[in-house]
C-alpha positions, 0 to 999 in steps of 0.5 A: 498499499502506497504511503501519503508520500509516496502517492504524491510523489507519483501524484506530482509524477504524473502530472509531468507527463511521466510514463514510468509513473502512469505504469507505477500506478497502473501496478499500484493501483491496478486491482483496486481500481478492477474491484470497484468494476466488479463490486460496483458491477456486482450482478448488475445486468449480468455476469461481467467479462474479464475481457470487459473489466480491462476495458474499464481498468483500461478506460480509469487509465486513459481518464488518469493520464489526461486529468492527471495534469489539472489534478491538486497536488494533493490530490488523492488517488486513491479515491479519485480513481474509485470514483472514476472507476464507478463513473466509469463502470456505471456509464459503461452499464447503461450504455449496454442497456440501451443497446441491441442484441444481435445474433453473435451477442444471443449465441453467449445468451442463449446455449447452443442446443436451447436455440430450437430444441422446441420446434417441431421439423416442418 
């Protein structure tokens, strides 16, 4: 776990555009961000696929990279990341709830042997 001093140094480096600092942030907080995403989406729309979770985590760190120069020097990373992760996850769930399911999406939901199992040939 990062100390407040190491977090300040990390944020200072991020604000200067240090890519290694971003990698350190991902190493330090990537698991935490993934846990926030999973917790936020906990069975709200079914099981979260690992690739969707990875994409959401990636989006959070892209947001950190883009926002870092504007963050206050005394900002705390962990709470900031939690808020962004939660918002990204909720936006993702909202977008998915409004999209039209396609045939490949249905194939993920309906087992192949159940598609036409009880329909008489005709």
